[in-house]
C-alpha positions in Angstrom: 15.6 -32.0 45.9 12.0 -33.1 46.2 10.8 -36.3 47.8 8.8 -37.1 44.7 8.9 -35.7 41.2 5.3 -34.7 40.3 3.9 -33.4 37.1 0.6 -33.2 35.4 -0.5 -32.5 31.8 -3.7 -32.6 29.8 -4.4 -35.7 27.7 -7.8 -36.7 26.4 -6.4 -39.9 24.8 -6.1 -43.2 26.7 -2.6 -43.4 28.1 -2.7 -47.0 29.2 -1.6 -48.7 25.9 1.5 -46.4 25.9 2.2 -47.0 29.6 1.9 -50.8 29.0 4.4 -50.7 26.1 6.7 -48.6 28.2 6.5 -51.0 31.1 7.4 -53.9 28.9 10.3 -52.1 27.3 11.6 -50.8 30.6 11.0 -54.0 32.6 8.8 -52.1 35.0 6.5 -54.3 37.0 2.9 -53.4 37.7 2.6 -53.3 41.5 -1.0 -52.1 41.9 -3.9 -51.0 39.7 -6.8 -49.2 41.2 -9.2 -47.8 38.6 -7.6 -44.8 37.0 -4.3 -45.2 38.9 -1.4 -47.6 38.4 1.9 -48.0 40.3 5.0 -49.5 38.6 8.4 -50.5 40.0 11.5 -50.8 37.9 14.6 -52.4 39.4 14.9 -53.3 43.1 17.1 -56.3 42.9 20.5 -55.4 41.4 19.7 -51.7 41.4 17.7 -49.4 43.7 13.9 -49.5 43.2 12.4 -46.8 41.0 8.7 -46.1 41.5 6.3 -44.6 38.9 2.7 -43.7 39.6 0.3 -42.7 36.9 -3.3 -41.5 37.2 -5.6 -40.4 34.4 -8.9 -38.7 35.2 -11.0 -35.9 33.6 -8.6 -35.3 30.8 -5.6 -34.9 33.1 -2.7 -37.2 33.7 -0.8 -37.0 37.0 2.6 -38.6 37.3 4.8 -39.2 40.3 8.3 -40.7 40.2 10.6 -41.4 43.1 13.4 -43.5 44.4 12.6 -45.1 47.8 15.5 -46.0 50.1 15.2 -48.9 52.6 16.4 -48.5 56.1 19.3 -50.8 55.2 20.3 -48.6 52.3 20.0 -45.5 54.4 22.1 -47.1 57.2 24.8 -48.1 54.7 24.9 -44.4 53.6 25.1 -43.3 57.2 21.6 -41.9 56.7 22.7 -39.5 54.1 20.1 -40.9 51.8 16.5 -39.7 52.5 13.6 -42.1 52.6 12.5 -40.9 49.2 14.1 -38.9 46.4 12.6 -37.4 43.3 14.2 -38.2 39.9 14.9 -34.6 38.7 18.5 -33.7 38.1 20.6 -31.9 40.7 22.7 -33.0 43.6 24.9 -36.0 44.1 22.7 -38.2 46.2 21.9 -41.3 44.2 22.6 -39.3 41.0 23.1 -42.4 38.8 19.9 -44.2 39.8 17.9 -40.9 39.5 19.3 -40.4 36.0 18.3 -43.9 35.0 14.8 -43.4 36.4 14.5 -39.9 34.8 15.6 -41.2 31.4 13.1 -44.1 31.6 10.2 -41.8 32.5 11.2 -39.3 29.8 10.9 -42.0 27.1 7.2 -42.4 28.1 6.6 -38.7 28.5 8.0 -38.1 25.0 5.6 -40.7 23.5 2.7 -39.0 25.4 3.7 -35.5 24.2 4.3 -34.2 27.7 7.2 -32.0 29.0 10.2 -33.9 30.0 11.7 -34.1 33.5 14.9 -32.1 33.6 
């Protein structure tokens, strides 16, 4: 299992309108915006936080998705949980929250015409 799920794909169209629609429908909060890069967080109160980073530059889109674990969450799991986990399938660590994050990201990737995260 990777610490972050990373993918990139070519896209000459502006992705930000689709990303904004996705963030509203998925209740993902914009945490930072720096030029061609944006960071969103979904969950974090009743569920574990799910982080999504998007960057568009020179006709390429780079996406990172991960589940961060706080020290408290890691301690409660007897440090079985790593500090960060990617959202791809496989393994039993935080399987449900990774599935939720993966399905959320895949809804956006489908709209953008990119390959889905498995």
